[in-house]
N, C-alpha and C positions, 0 to 999 in steps of 0.2 A: 717238526715235520705238520703241516698243517693239513690234518681228515683225512688220513688215507683211506680211501675205502676197496680200492681192487689194484691188485697185481696181476700181469702178463707175465707171463713165460715162457720164453719165447726159445724153443732147442732146437735144435738140425735133427729133421727125420732120421738119420742114419744111426743118431747118438741112442736112440731109441733099442737097447737089446732086450729086453726082454717084458714083456706082459700080459695079462691075462682076460684081454677086450679085444677078440675078433676084429669087432667091427670097428679098433682105429684103423686097422692096415687098412683101408681107403683113404686115410691121410697120411699116410706114411710115402707116398710117391712124391710128395711136393716134398721142397727143399726145407720147410720149415713147419713144426706144429706152436701151436700158440695154447693155450690154457690160461682163462682168464679166473683167479681165483678172487672170491669176498677174502678180504684178511681177518676179518673178527671172527668168522666162520670156519673158513678152510671151505666152503664149498666153491664148486667148479661152475661157472656159468654155461649151460646151456648143453649140461649133463642130461644124458638123457638115458644112460645107461644104471638099472636100479639094482646093482647087484655088486657083492666084494669082489674086490680083485685087488690090479699093482701095477703100476707101471714104472719099471725104472730103467736109467738115462745114465749113458757115459757123456757128461756134458764137457771137460775139461775148461779149458778157458775160451769156450764160443760162446756160451747162455746168455741170454739177454734176457734184463727183471725191470718193468715199468712199473712204475706205480700211481696211480690215479686217484684224484679226488673222488669227493660225491658229486662233480659236475661235468666228471669225466676229463680233466684235466693232467695234463701232466706231471706229476709233482717232483719226481725223482726218479733215478733208478741206475742201474750198470749196463754197457755193452759189450761184448768179447770178455766175460771173466767167466774166472770159477764160480762154482754156486755158494751162494753167500748162505751158509747154516744157519746164522741165528735167525733167516729169513724161509727156506726151504731143506725141506727135510730129506735130507741126501747123508754119503760120510767120503770126508778124504777131500773133501773142495772140488772132487772131478763130476759126482756124478750123483743124482738127484733118482729117490728111492719113495716114491708117493705111494702109500698104501690108502686106498678107494671105498668109499662101501656107501651107496645111494647117495652120490655124487658130491659125495665130501671127503677130505682128503683126514682118517682117522689119525695122522702124526704131524699135522697142522699143529706147527707152537704157539701157544697160548700166549705171548705177548714178543710178537717180530720184533726183531733189532733192526733198526732202518741205518745205523750212524754211518755205516761205511760207505750208503750209498750218495751218489752226486745230484745235486739239484739239477734240477732240468727247464 
């Protein structure tokens, strides 16, 4: 894969079953919630909540994950798939478990593996 930079994590709002950020409630009335994450650092782009917390979501096979290069062009992705745990923190293929501190996902993998992603 050529220079992956950012991944978009798109999940259905109804799947978020637990979180410690009341500020995201305003986003849960929409059909989907999307997080853009810097692949190298686990930093959530445009995240302004500077404290520790978590977001837990049951995605099952309805999550979408798109990787962009440094020029913001789609490189690869998965649509309507289970959670790719070699990339996104979680468990059992159905759940996303993000531990966040000051806008950084602290349980982000050191070497995400995109080998199961399809070229776009």
